[in-house]
BALOBA-1460 file (C-alpha; in Angstrom, 3 decimals):
// residues 287
<rec num="1" residu="m" x="56.735" y="43.598" z="62.396"/>
<rec num="2" residu="s" x="60.352" y="45.358" z="62.662"/>
<rec num="3" residu="e" x="62.307" y="45.393" z="59.326"/>
<rec num="4" residu="t" x="65.451" y="43.117" z="58.763"/>
<rec num="5" residu="r" x="68.257" y="45.212" z="58.039"/>
<rec num="6" residu="l" x="71.724" y="44.101" z="56.357"/>
<rec num="7" residu="a" x="74.330" y="45.120" z="59.100"/>
<rec num="8" residu="a" x="77.823" y="46.299" z="58.148"/>
<rec num="9" residu="g" x="81.043" y="47.747" z="59.811"/>
<rec num="10" residu="g" x="83.384" y="50.490" z="58.726"/>
<rec num="11" residu="g" x="85.820" y="52.831" z="59.698"/>
<rec num="12" residu="v" x="87.399" y="56.354" z="59.531"/>
<rec num="13" residu="v" x="91.265" y="55.249" z="59.196"/>
<rec num="14" residu="w" x="93.420" y="58.088" z="60.179"/>
<rec num="15" residu="r" x="97.001" y="58.885" z="60.422"/>
<rec num="16" residu="a" x="99.283" y="61.966" z="60.883"/>
<rec num="17" residu="d" x="102.033" y="63.385" z="58.714"/>
<rec num="18" residu="q" x="103.857" y="66.597" z="58.329"/>
<rec num="19" residu="a" x="101.044" y="68.073" z="56.623"/>
<rec num="20" residu="g" x="98.453" y="67.245" z="59.457"/>
<rec num="21" residu="l" x="95.705" y="64.683" z="60.029"/>
<rec num="22" residu="r" x="94.867" y="62.407" z="56.669"/>
<rec num="23" residu="v" x="91.767" y="59.878" z="56.502"/>
<rec num="24" residu="a" x="91.753" y="57.074" z="53.972"/>
<rec num="25" residu="l" x="88.836" y="57.193" z="51.531"/>
<rec num="26" residu="v" x="88.317" y="54.300" z="48.984"/>
<rec num="27" residu="h" x="86.934" y="54.326" z="45.175"/>
<rec num="28" residu="r" x="84.784" y="51.604" z="44.145"/>
<rec num="29" residu="p" x="84.761" y="51.075" z="40.456"/>
<rec num="30" residu="r" x="81.582" y="49.229" z="40.421"/>
<rec num="31" residu="y" x="79.862" y="52.370" z="41.438"/>
<rec num="32" residu="d" x="82.291" y="54.834" z="40.498"/>
<rec num="33" residu="d" x="82.020" y="56.555" z="44.068"/>
<rec num="34" residu="w" x="84.062" y="57.756" z="46.726"/>
<rec num="35" residu="t" x="83.291" y="56.209" z="50.385"/>
<rec num="36" residu="l" x="84.728" y="55.077" z="53.642"/>
<rec num="37" residu="p" x="85.823" y="51.648" z="54.098"/>
<rec num="38" residu="k" x="83.282" y="49.300" z="55.127"/>
<rec num="39" residu="g" x="81.480" y="45.810" z="54.392"/>
<rec num="40" residu="k" x="78.715" y="43.523" z="55.273"/>
<rec num="41" residu="l" x="79.172" y="41.125" z="58.508"/>
<rec num="42" residu="h" x="79.913" y="37.639" z="57.803"/>
<rec num="43" residu="a" x="78.251" y="34.873" z="59.728"/>
<rec num="44" residu="g" x="79.107" y="35.015" z="63.393"/>
<rec num="45" residu="e" x="80.747" y="38.437" z="63.300"/>
<rec num="46" residu="s" x="80.205" y="41.522" z="65.529"/>
<rec num="47" residu="e" x="80.034" y="44.920" z="63.665"/>
<rec num="48" residu="l" x="83.313" y="45.797" z="65.153"/>
<rec num="49" residu="d" x="84.748" y="42.434" z="63.765"/>
<rec num="50" residu="a" x="83.567" y="43.284" z="60.394"/>
<rec num="51" residu="a" x="84.861" y="47.088" z="60.484"/>
<rec num="52" residu="v" x="88.392" y="45.793" z="61.061"/>
<rec num="53" residu="r" x="88.338" y="43.172" z="58.591"/>
<rec num="54" residu="e" x="86.760" y="45.265" z="55.870"/>
<rec num="55" residu="v" x="89.282" y="47.938" z="56.631"/>
<rec num="56" residu="g" x="92.012" y="45.364" z="56.301"/>
<rec num="57" residu="e" x="90.712" y="43.964" z="52.923"/>
<rec num="58" residu="e" x="89.745" y="47.429" z="51.268"/>
<rec num="59" residu="v" x="92.555" y="49.743" z="52.430"/>
<rec num="60" residu="g" x="95.245" y="47.048" z="53.162"/>
<rec num="61" residu="a" x="95.633" y="48.563" z="56.688"/>
<rec num="62" residu="a" x="96.266" y="47.388" z="60.320"/>
<rec num="63" residu="v" x="94.592" y="49.353" z="62.668"/>
<rec num="64" residu="a" x="94.237" y="50.213" z="66.226"/>
<rec num="65" residu="v" x="90.543" y="50.909" z="67.083"/>
<rec num="66" residu="r" x="89.689" y="53.946" z="69.104"/>
<rec num="67" residu="r" x="86.190" y="55.591" z="69.604"/>
<rec num="68" residu="r" x="82.535" y="54.468" z="68.151"/>
<rec num="69" residu="l" x="81.585" y="57.311" z="65.539"/>
<rec num="70" residu="g" x="77.762" y="56.011" z="65.428"/>
<rec num="71" residu="q" x="75.828" y="54.310" z="62.928"/>
<rec num="72" residu="i" x="73.916" y="55.340" z="59.443"/>
<rec num="73" residu="r" x="70.903" y="53.780" z="57.894"/>
<rec num="74" residu="y" x="69.877" y="53.846" z="54.237"/>
<rec num="75" residu="d" x="68.249" y="51.700" z="51.498"/>
<rec num="76" residu="a" x="70.900" y="49.783" z="49.379"/>
<rec num="77" residu="e" x="69.688" y="48.287" z="46.284"/>
<rec num="78" residu="g" x="66.153" y="48.277" z="47.668"/>
<rec num="79" residu="e" x="67.079" y="46.650" z="50.898"/>
<rec num="80" residu="p" x="67.471" y="48.424" z="54.223"/>
<rec num="81" residu="k" x="71.179" y="48.551" z="55.539"/>
<rec num="82" residu="s" x="72.776" y="50.091" z="58.553"/>
<rec num="83" residu="v" x="76.673" y="50.555" z="58.902"/>
<rec num="84" residu="a" x="78.404" y="51.125" z="62.444"/>
<rec num="85" residu="y" x="81.513" y="53.116" z="62.280"/>
<rec num="86" residu="w" x="84.722" y="53.689" z="64.153"/>
<rec num="87" residu="s" x="87.579" y="55.717" z="64.557"/>
<rec num="88" residu="m" x="90.812" y="53.721" z="63.533"/>
<rec num="89" residu="r" x="94.360" y="54.864" z="64.059"/>
<rec num="90" residu="y" x="96.376" y="53.417" z="60.914"/>
<rec num="91" residu="v" x="99.154" y="51.152" z="62.344"/>
<rec num="92" residu="g" x="100.722" y="49.899" z="59.045"/>
<rec num="93" residu="g" x="99.997" y="47.891" z="55.787"/>
<rec num="94" residu="a" x="100.135" y="48.675" z="52.059"/>
<rec num="95" residu="f" x="97.240" y="48.856" z="49.578"/>
<rec num="96" residu="a" x="96.886" y="46.516" z="46.761"/>
<rec num="97" residu="p" x="94.069" y="47.356" z="44.050"/>
<rec num="98" residu="n" x="91.557" y="44.507" z="43.715"/>
<rec num="99" residu="a" x="88.043" y="43.942" z="42.160"/>
<rec num="100" residu="e" x="86.122" y="46.107" z="44.865"/>
<rec num="101" residu="v" x="88.416" y="48.988" z="45.328"/>
<rec num="102" residu="d" x="90.951" y="50.284" z="42.648"/>
<rec num="103" residu="e" x="92.192" y="53.460" z="44.351"/>
<rec num="104" residu="v" x="92.751" y="54.739" z="48.040"/>
<rec num="105" residu="r" x="93.184" y="58.415" z="48.818"/>
<rec num="106" residu="w" x="94.351" y="59.897" z="52.019"/>
<rec num="107" residu="c" x="92.795" y="63.332" z="52.688"/>
<rec num="108" residu="s" x="92.618" y="65.904" z="55.049"/>
<rec num="109" residu="p" x="89.116" y="65.772" z="56.816"/>
<rec num="110" residu="e" x="88.117" y="68.842" z="54.871"/>
<rec num="111" residu="q" x="89.028" y="67.237" z="51.526"/>
<rec num="112" residu="a" x="87.254" y="64.176" z="52.528"/>
<rec num="113" residu="r" x="84.039" y="65.967" z="53.093"/>
<rec num="114" residu="r" x="84.345" y="67.387" z="49.637"/>
<rec num="115" residu="l" x="85.481" y="64.194" z="47.807"/>
<rec num="116" residu="l" x="82.958" y="61.861" z="49.426"/>
<rec num="117" residu="t" x="80.061" y="60.708" z="47.349"/>
<rec num="118" residu="y" x="77.207" y="60.573" z="49.907"/>
<rec num="119" residu="p" x="76.094" y="62.737" z="52.433"/>
<rec num="120" residu="l" x="75.575" y="60.098" z="55.343"/>
<rec num="121" residu="d" x="79.464" y="59.409" z="54.914"/>
<rec num="122" residu="r" x="80.307" y="62.950" z="55.259"/>
<rec num="123" residu="s" x="78.175" y="63.051" z="58.451"/>
<rec num="124" residu="i" x="80.341" y="60.278" z="60.011"/>
<rec num="125" residu="v" x="83.665" y="62.370" z="58.939"/>
<rec num="126" residu="e" x="82.000" y="65.671" z="60.558"/>
<rec num="127" residu="e" x="81.496" y="63.316" z="63.686"/>
<rec num="128" residu="f" x="84.999" y="62.242" z="63.497"/>
<rec num="129" residu="s" x="86.294" y="65.558" z="63.164"/>
<rec num="130" residu="s" x="84.104" y="67.053" z="66.086"/>
<rec num="131" residu="v" x="86.626" y="65.353" z="68.655"/>
<rec num="132" residu="p" x="90.226" y="65.828" z="68.596"/>
<rec num="133" residu="t" x="92.056" y="62.364" z="67.668"/>
<rec num="134" residu="v" x="92.207" y="60.202" z="70.698"/>
<rec num="135" residu="d" x="95.704" y="60.063" z="72.416"/>
<rec num="136" residu="s" x="95.118" y="57.295" z="74.836"/>
<rec num="137" residu="v" x="92.521" y="54.780" z="75.833"/>
<rec num="138" residu="v" x="91.486" y="52.931" z="78.887"/>
<rec num="139" residu="i" x="89.280" y="49.884" z="78.507"/>
<rec num="140" residu="l" x="87.421" y="48.778" z="81.638"/>
<rec num="141" residu="v" x="86.331" y="45.054" z="81.892"/>
<rec num="142" residu="r" x="84.189" y="43.645" z="84.618"/>
<rec num="143" residu="h" x="85.402" y="40.207" z="85.527"/>
<rec num="144" residu="a" x="83.391" y="37.269" z="83.730"/>
<rec num="145" residu="r" x="81.377" y="34.899" z="85.743"/>
<rec num="146" residu="a" x="82.663" y="33.379" z="88.889"/>
<rec num="147" residu="g" x="81.015" y="30.548" z="91.041"/>
<rec num="148" residu="k" x="78.441" y="31.680" z="93.491"/>
<rec num="149" residu="r" x="79.608" y="33.310" z="96.683"/>
<rec num="150" residu="s" x="77.333" y="31.115" z="98.738"/>
<rec num="151" residu="q" x="79.022" y="28.244" z="97.509"/>
<rec num="152" residu="w" x="82.381" y="29.131" z="97.919"/>
<rec num="153" residu="h" x="83.765" y="28.552" z="101.568"/>
<rec num="154" residu="d" x="87.294" y="30.257" z="101.326"/>
<rec num="155" residu="e" x="88.359" y="33.943" z="100.897"/>
<rec num="156" residu="d" x="86.123" y="35.639" z="98.473"/>
<rec num="157" residu="a" x="89.161" y="37.219" z="96.504"/>
<rec num="158" residu="l" x="90.109" y="33.321" z="95.740"/>
<rec num="159" residu="r" x="86.815" y="32.627" z="94.036"/>
<rec num="160" residu="p" x="87.467" y="31.538" z="90.465"/>
<rec num="161" residu="l" x="85.855" y="31.595" z="87.486"/>
<rec num="162" residu="e" x="83.333" y="28.996" z="86.431"/>
<rec num="163" residu="p" x="83.439" y="27.355" z="82.847"/>
<rec num="164" residu="a" x="81.155" y="29.643" z="81.551"/>
<rec num="165" residu="g" x="83.236" y="32.765" z="82.740"/>
<rec num="166" residu="l" x="86.313" y="30.999" z="81.262"/>
<rec num="167" residu="h" x="84.619" y="30.661" z="77.956"/>
<rec num="168" residu="a" x="83.609" y="34.337" z="78.293"/>
<rec num="169" residu="a" x="87.301" y="35.582" z="78.926"/>
<rec num="170" residu="q" x="88.603" y="33.615" z="75.773"/>
<rec num="171" residu="a" x="85.760" y="35.328" z="73.891"/>
<rec num="172" residu="l" x="86.865" y="38.684" z="74.879"/>
<rec num="173" residu="v" x="90.469" y="38.326" z="73.344"/>
<rec num="174" residu="p" x="89.639" y="38.992" z="69.523"/>
<rec num="175" residu="l" x="87.331" y="42.044" z="70.396"/>
<rec num="176" residu="l" x="90.035" y="43.653" z="72.963"/>
<rec num="177" residu="r" x="93.092" y="42.951" z="70.508"/>
<rec num="178" residu="h" x="91.198" y="45.402" z="67.844"/>
<rec num="179" residu="f" x="92.156" y="48.179" z="70.318"/>
<rec num="180" residu="g" x="95.674" y="47.631" z="70.249"/>
<rec num="181" residu="p" x="96.620" y="47.011" z="74.033"/>
<rec num="182" residu="t" x="99.881" y="48.031" z="75.315"/>
<rec num="183" residu="r" x="99.256" y="46.949" z="78.969"/>
<rec num="184" residu="v" x="97.070" y="44.514" z="80.992"/>
<rec num="185" residu="i" x="95.809" y="45.221" z="84.590"/>
<rec num="186" residu="a" x="93.614" y="43.286" z="86.940"/>
<rec num="187" residu="a" x="92.462" y="44.011" z="90.398"/>
<rec num="188" residu="e" x="93.383" y="41.413" z="93.087"/>
<rec num="189" residu="p" x="90.510" y="39.098" z="92.949"/>
<rec num="190" residu="v" x="91.529" y="35.845" z="91.086"/>
<rec num="191" residu="r" x="88.534" y="36.211" z="88.980"/>
<rec num="192" residu="c" x="89.712" y="39.467" z="87.710"/>
<rec num="193" residu="v" x="93.010" y="37.993" z="86.850"/>
<rec num="194" residu="q" x="91.591" y="35.011" z="85.101"/>
<rec num="195" residu="t" x="89.272" y="36.969" z="82.914"/>
<rec num="196" residu="l" x="92.523" y="38.795" z="81.341"/>
<rec num="197" residu="a" x="94.737" y="35.688" z="81.437"/>
<rec num="198" residu="p" x="93.858" y="34.770" z="77.894"/>
<rec num="199" residu="l" x="94.353" y="38.398" z="76.440"/>
<rec num="200" residu="a" x="97.785" y="38.730" z="78.237"/>
<rec num="201" residu="h" x="98.815" y="35.256" z="76.850"/>
<rec num="202" residu="a" x="97.862" y="36.451" z="73.266"/>
<rec num="203" residu="l" x="99.638" y="39.823" z="73.497"/>
<rec num="204" residu="n" x="102.809" y="38.214" z="75.106"/>
<rec num="205" residu="l" x="102.090" y="40.541" z="78.103"/>
<rec num="206" residu="p" x="101.982" y="40.132" z="81.961"/>
<rec num="207" residu="v" x="98.813" y="40.666" z="84.036"/>
<rec num="208" residu="e" x="99.809" y="43.372" z="86.425"/>
<rec num="209" residu="v" x="97.763" y="43.258" z="89.554"/>
<rec num="210" residu="v" x="96.804" y="46.523" z="90.707"/>
<rec num="211" residu="p" x="94.774" y="46.404" z="94.103"/>
<rec num="212" residu="a" x="93.374" y="49.966" z="93.621"/>
<rec num="213" residu="f" x="91.002" y="48.658" z="90.897"/>
<rec num="214" residu="g" x="89.281" y="46.210" z="93.350"/>
<rec num="215" residu="d" x="85.917" y="47.052" z="94.872"/>
<rec num="216" residu="d" x="87.354" y="46.777" z="98.512"/>
<rec num="217" residu="h" x="89.805" y="49.416" z="97.731"/>
<rec num="218" residu="y" x="87.682" y="51.615" z="96.046"/>
<rec num="219" residu="v" x="84.972" y="51.852" z="98.654"/>
<rec num="220" residu="r" x="87.804" y="52.688" z="100.869"/>
<rec num="221" residu="a" x="89.731" y="55.277" z="98.788"/>
<rec num="222" residu="p" x="87.953" y="56.322" z="95.730"/>
<rec num="223" residu="i" x="89.854" y="58.979" z="94.867"/>
<rec num="224" residu="a" x="93.128" y="56.630" z="94.973"/>
<rec num="225" residu="t" x="91.431" y="54.624" z="92.153"/>
<rec num="226" residu="e" x="90.384" y="57.564" z="90.101"/>
<rec num="227" residu="t" x="93.939" y="58.838" z="90.276"/>
<rec num="228" residu="a" x="95.285" y="55.367" z="89.326"/>
<rec num="229" residu="l" x="93.176" y="55.357" z="86.298"/>
<rec num="230" residu="f" x="94.102" y="58.892" z="85.032"/>
<rec num="231" residu="s" x="97.687" y="57.858" z="85.552"/>
<rec num="232" residu="l" x="97.080" y="55.368" z="82.602"/>
<rec num="233" residu="a" x="96.012" y="57.769" z="80.036"/>
<rec num="234" residu="k" x="99.358" y="58.647" z="78.659"/>
<rec num="235" residu="p" x="100.318" y="59.155" z="75.102"/>
<rec num="236" residu="d" x="99.825" y="56.275" z="72.785"/>
<rec num="237" residu="a" x="98.775" y="53.922" z="75.588"/>
<rec num="238" residu="v" x="95.979" y="51.398" z="75.614"/>
<rec num="239" residu="t" x="95.489" y="49.821" z="78.945"/>
<rec num="240" residu="v" x="92.788" y="47.037" z="79.190"/>
<rec num="241" residu="v" x="91.638" y="46.996" z="83.166"/>
<rec num="242" residu="c" x="89.555" y="44.130" z="84.861"/>
<rec num="243" residu="s" x="87.672" y="45.537" z="87.789"/>
<rec num="244" residu="q" x="84.405" y="44.770" z="89.601"/>
<rec num="245" residu="g" x="80.635" y="45.638" z="89.857"/>
<rec num="246" residu="t" x="80.904" y="48.543" z="92.057"/>
<rec num="247" residu="t" x="83.915" y="50.200" z="90.947"/>
<rec num="248" residu="i" x="82.961" y="50.299" z="87.252"/>
<rec num="249" residu="p" x="79.857" y="52.058" z="87.444"/>
<rec num="250" residu="a" x="81.289" y="54.439" z="90.283"/>
<rec num="251" residu="l" x="84.197" y="55.622" z="87.999"/>
<rec num="252" residu="l" x="81.959" y="55.971" z="84.979"/>
<rec num="253" residu="s" x="79.636" y="58.275" z="86.895"/>
<rec num="254" residu="t" x="82.438" y="60.462" z="87.791"/>
<rec num="255" residu="l" x="84.617" y="60.348" z="84.864"/>
<rec num="256" residu="a" x="81.876" y="60.214" z="82.214"/>
<rec num="257" residu="p" x="78.846" y="61.931" z="83.309"/>
<rec num="258" residu="q" x="77.317" y="61.938" z="79.775"/>
<rec num="259" residu="v" x="76.790" y="58.162" z="79.785"/>
<rec num="260" residu="h" x="72.974" y="57.425" z="80.453"/>
<rec num="261" residu="s" x="73.377" y="54.198" z="82.045"/>
<rec num="262" residu="t" x="76.551" y="52.875" z="83.872"/>
<rec num="263" residu="e" x="75.191" y="49.188" z="84.177"/>
<rec num="264" residu="t" x="78.027" y="46.892" z="83.394"/>
<rec num="265" residu="r" x="77.114" y="42.933" z="83.339"/>
<rec num="266" residu="k" x="79.819" y="40.385" z="83.939"/>
<rec num="267" residu="g" x="82.050" y="40.023" z="80.911"/>
<rec num="268" residu="e" x="81.115" y="43.490" z="79.562"/>
<rec num="269" residu="f" x="83.405" y="46.530" z="78.846"/>
<rec num="270" residu="w" x="83.799" y="50.106" z="78.309"/>
<rec num="271" residu="v" x="86.263" y="51.975" z="76.294"/>
<rec num="272" residu="l" x="87.288" y="55.416" z="77.746"/>
<rec num="273" residu="s" x="88.882" y="57.584" z="75.027"/>
<rec num="274" residu="f" x="91.212" y="59.948" z="76.443"/>
<rec num="275" residu="v" x="92.247" y="63.409" z="74.795"/>
<rec num="276" residu="d" x="94.839" y="65.400" z="76.824"/>
<rec num="277" residu="g" x="94.061" y="63.697" z="79.952"/>
<rec num="278" residu="d" x="90.190" y="64.106" z="79.734"/>
<rec num="279" residu="v" x="87.596" y="61.341" z="78.890"/>
<rec num="280" residu="a" x="86.294" y="62.437" z="75.553"/>
<rec num="281" residu="a" x="83.944" y="59.193" z="74.914"/>
<rec num="282" residu="a" x="82.759" y="56.190" z="76.917"/>
<rec num="283" residu="d" x="81.540" y="53.451" z="74.817"/>
<rec num="284" residu="h" x="79.912" y="50.331" z="76.176"/>
<rec num="285" residu="y" x="80.407" y="46.730" z="74.536"/>
<rec num="286" residu="p" x="77.805" y="44.388" z="75.715"/>
<rec num="287" residu="g" x="78.764" y="40.655" z="76.150"/>
């Protein structure tokens, strides 16, 4: 029988000042310890949802999520627990002491490793420090479910999302917003545009249609599609791109060869984290 673990989410929240990179640590008076901000999932939450919420509650910080940092496992008060962590860029906010956290301290990564109470927390900061801070993000979304091709009698590019696909498109909005998108792009097929329409509406951004990200275009000119993707990796840019089932795995195989499986089901997405124009991490988010 597999054990049931308490699931939690947390973050290495970072910002840069004149002295260099700083990460946020929290002091918990109940335990008199220094740790990374984290907390248990609420009912219906994903680990990422919980991580962003807990950072907001404990640090008072609004953040833009970057790359996944990994997961730690340990026993807490006799119960097995796992915590998934993300790198999070500090966007704004103000800390207010509360019953759980009475102090937030911004430290260099080296200072953080010395101050942190627990070795597992130090391992997360070491993973954070192993890659330079992400300077741009491209999120590749495979369009949600559309009606069956065999039952569609018009041009395939006009085939729309089915009701379940429309629901999935809405469900993507809160997850994708955690990354702080600045631009929304879709391939030409209607189903790609419809998949990102709810996100664009929530962000008050247009859905830009870029043919290069469609399967038909990729098959004809793969280098042009790769060039179009690299052109999005500009400092501080976070671009969400909706593409298709041939293009996304092919791009991942070329740009992120460290990925073991490029399988991408409809409605799933990948977060490509760029450092100086190169893909430093590729994280898969299942539906």
